[in-house]
C-alpha positions in Angstrom: -98.7 -135.8 14.9 -95.6 -134.6 16.5 -95.5 -133.1 20.1 -92.2 -132.2 21.5 -91.8 -131.8 25.3 -88.9 -129.8 26.7 -87.7 -129.1 30.1 -84.7 -129.5 32.5 -87.0 -130.9 35.2 -87.4 -134.7 34.2 -90.5 -134.9 36.6 -92.1 -132.1 34.8 -91.6 -133.8 31.5 -92.7 -137.2 32.8 -96.1 -135.6 34.0 -96.6 -133.8 30.7 -95.8 -137.1 28.8 -98.1 -138.9 31.0 -101.0 -136.5 30.3 -100.6 -136.9 26.5 -100.4 -140.6 26.6 -103.8 -141.0 28.8 -105.4 -139.8 25.5 -104.0 -142.8 23.6 -104.6 -146.6 24.3 -102.0 -148.0 22.1 -98.9 -149.6 23.0 -95.9 -147.1 23.2 -92.7 -147.9 21.4 -89.8 -146.1 23.3 -86.5 -145.0 21.5 -83.5 -143.2 23.2 -80.6 -141.5 21.9 -78.1 -144.2 22.6 -79.9 -147.0 20.5 -81.9 -144.8 17.9 -81.7 -141.7 15.9 -84.1 -139.3 14.3 -84.0 -141.1 10.9 -85.3 -144.3 12.4 -88.7 -142.4 13.0 -89.3 -142.7 9.3 -90.1 -146.4 9.6 -93.1 -145.5 12.0 -94.7 -142.7 9.7 -97.3 -145.3 8.2 -99.5 -147.2 10.6 -100.5 -150.5 9.5 -103.8 -150.7 7.5 -104.8 -153.8 9.6 -105.0 -151.9 12.8 -107.4 -149.5 14.3 -104.9 -148.4 17.1 -102.7 -145.5 16.3 -99.1 -146.3 17.4 -97.5 -143.9 19.8 -93.6 -143.6 19.4 -91.8 -142.0 22.5 -88.4 -140.7 21.7 -86.1 -139.4 24.3 -83.3 -137.0 23.7 -83.3 -137.8 19.9 -83.4 -134.0 18.9 -80.4 -133.0 21.2 -78.2 -135.7 19.9 -79.2 -135.9 16.2 -80.8 -132.4 15.3 -78.8 -132.3 11.9 -81.1 -135.3 10.8 -84.4 -133.8 11.3 -84.8 -132.3 7.7 -87.7 -130.1 6.8 -89.2 -132.9 4.9 -89.0 -135.3 7.5 -90.5 -132.9 10.0 -93.3 -132.2 8.1 -94.1 -135.8 7.6 -93.8 -136.3 11.2 -96.5 -133.4 11.8 -99.1 -135.0 9.3 -98.5 -138.6 10.3 -101.2 -140.4 12.0 -98.6 -142.1 14.2 -98.4 -140.0 17.5 -94.7 -139.0 17.9 -93.6 -137.7 21.3 -90.1 -136.3 21.6 -88.8 -135.6 24.9 -85.7 -133.2 25.4 -83.9 -131.4 28.2 -83.1 -128.5 26.1 -83.3 -127.2 22.4 -82.2 -123.9 20.5 -85.1 -121.4 20.4 -84.5 -121.1 16.7 -85.1 -125.0 16.5 -88.2 -124.8 18.4 -89.6 -122.0 16.3 -89.1 -124.3 13.3 -90.9 -127.3 14.7 -93.7 -124.8 15.7 -93.8 -123.0 12.2 -94.2 -126.6 10.5 -97.3 -127.7 12.8 -95.5 -129.4 15.7 -96.8 -129.0 19.2 -94.1 -127.7 21.7 -94.5 -127.9 25.5 -91.6 -125.9 26.8 -91.2 -125.9 30.8 -89.4 -122.7 30.9 -90.2 -122.4 34.8 -87.8 -125.5 36.1 -84.4 -124.9 36.8 -81.9 -126.2 34.3 -78.7 -127.4 35.8 -75.7 -126.8 33.5 -74.2 -130.1 32.8 -70.4 -130.1 32.4 -68.8 -131.1 29.2 -67.9 -134.6 29.8 -66.9 -135.6 26.2 -63.2 -135.4 27.1 -63.6 -138.1 29.5 -63.5 -140.7 26.7 -59.9 -140.2 26.4 -59.5 -142.5 29.6 -60.6 -145.1 27.0 -57.3 -145.0 25.6 -55.3 -144.1 28.6 -56.6 -146.2 31.4 -54.2 -149.2 32.3 -56.9 -152.0 32.8 -59.5 -153.2 30.1 -62.2 -152.8 32.4 -61.6 -149.1 33.2 -61.1 -148.4 29.6 -64.6 -150.1 29.0 -66.3 -148.3 31.5 -64.7 -144.8 30.6 -66.1 -145.4 26.9 -69.6 -146.5 28.0 -69.9 -143.6 30.4 -68.9 -141.2 27.5 -71.2 -143.1 25.2 -74.1 -142.6 27.6 -73.9 -138.9 26.8 -72.4 -138.7 23.5 -72.9 -139.9 20.0 -69.9 -142.3 18.8 -69.4 -140.0 15.8 -68.4 -137.2 18.2 -66.4 -139.5 20.5 -64.2 -140.9 17.8 -63.0 -137.5 16.8 -61.8 -136.9 20.3 -60.1 -140.3 20.5 -58.1 -139.3 17.2 -57.0 -136.1 18.8 -55.8 -137.6 22.0 -54.2 -140.3 20.0 -52.4 -137.7 18.0 -51.2 -136.0 20.9 -49.9 -139.2 22.7 -48.0 -140.3 19.7 -46.2 -136.7 19.5 -45.4 -136.9 23.5 -45.1 -140.4 24.6 -41.6 -141.1 23.3 -41.0 -144.9 22.7 -44.6 -145.7 23.7 -45.7 -143.6 20.9 -45.3 -146.6 18.5 -48.1 -148.2 20.6 -50.5 -145.5 20.5 -49.7 -145.1 16.7 -51.0 -148.8 16.4 -54.2 -147.8 18.1 -54.7 -145.0 16.1 -54.2 -147.1 12.9 -56.8 -149.7 14.3 -59.1 -147.0 15.2 -59.1 -145.5 11.6 -59.6 -148.9 10.0 -62.4 -149.6 11.9 -63.9 -146.4 11.2 -63.5 -146.9 7.6 -65.1 -150.5 7.8 -68.0 -149.0 9.6 -68.4 -146.3 7.1 -68.0 -148.6 3.9 -69.8 -151.7 5.0 -72.3 -150.4 7.3 -70.9 -151.8 10.7 -72.2 -150.2 14.1 -69.6 -147.6 14.7 -70.2 -147.6 18.6 -69.4 -151.5 18.4 -66.2 -150.9 16.2 -64.7 -148.2 18.6 -65.5 -150.3 21.6 -63.6 -153.2 20.0 -60.6 -151.2 19.5 -60.7 -149.8 22.9 -60.9 -153.2 24.4 -57.9 -154.6 22.3 -55.8 -151.5 23.0 -52.8 -151.6 25.5 
């Protein structure tokens, strides 16, 4: 069973979520976009045969961040699963919503609440390279990571480092070294299954 709650008003989303949860007595497993992804929902598709309680999985902002992972096949599995999947989102594309409904998912869309446009903060991650203190670099990276996936952030870091290499004169050699470390960390994460988030953070902390 798949239910998607959409709305810019967090209180309205919470009220709708609580209304749904009242219908189920199971313990809720909470997932969010910082620690989980859509693909991880697959492990909850089939409840234990030894339990009569239907599990409830509450995901927050997973579709916003990892929409490309929701294949038609996985969407169909979520819809027909006995597990109760509740996905809470701030906003989704109209075409995406129609696809979910077409496959049998239930969508609650709070169109009445005002949605405050959020500024594009992704370029703030560049301070993770340019800030002078280790603490400031770490805070800049974590702030960016709270809103964006590491796969998106690493692209911005590559871009900023290339720009710094070209424009920083003698300092460019140091930025080139950071660029090389980032590429190696990215490669290890891809080839050996290391967590990309941790790999980037390590380079950020070791830079300067």
